[in-house]
C-alpha positions, 0 to 999 in steps of 0.5 A: 633461497632457491624456492624464493628465486633469490639470487645469491651474489656472495657466500661466506663459509661457516668456517670463517667466524665473523664476530661483533666487529664484522657485524658492525662493519657490515651495518655501516652501509645499511639503513635497516636491520631486521634480526629474527630468532624464531618468532621474535623479530627486532627491527633497528634503524642503523642509518645514523648510528649503529647501537650495541643492541643492534650488533648484539642481535646479530650474534649467536651465543658463541659470539659469532654472527648468526646465519643466514645474514642477507643484505637486501638493498640497504637492509640486513636480515639476520636469522630466519622468520618465514613471515618476514622472508615472505614479506621481504622477498615478495 
């Protein structure tokens, strides 16, 4: 984050296990979700309805939210993909 000069406003410790209900609550204030797992990138419009597929894309195999989870404006970025981060933060 520092290399991209991104200011971090809030940090949640990894020991606090956020699950599906937490993910769904976060998306209520969002209009877009970009979920990244390596080269696989899924984009969801969550402005009118938060579907179960969007929530599931935010969760790892243990059922906890994946890291990093970043809010940029009305968009949540979950996971990491170099190309997406470069385009979102340039």
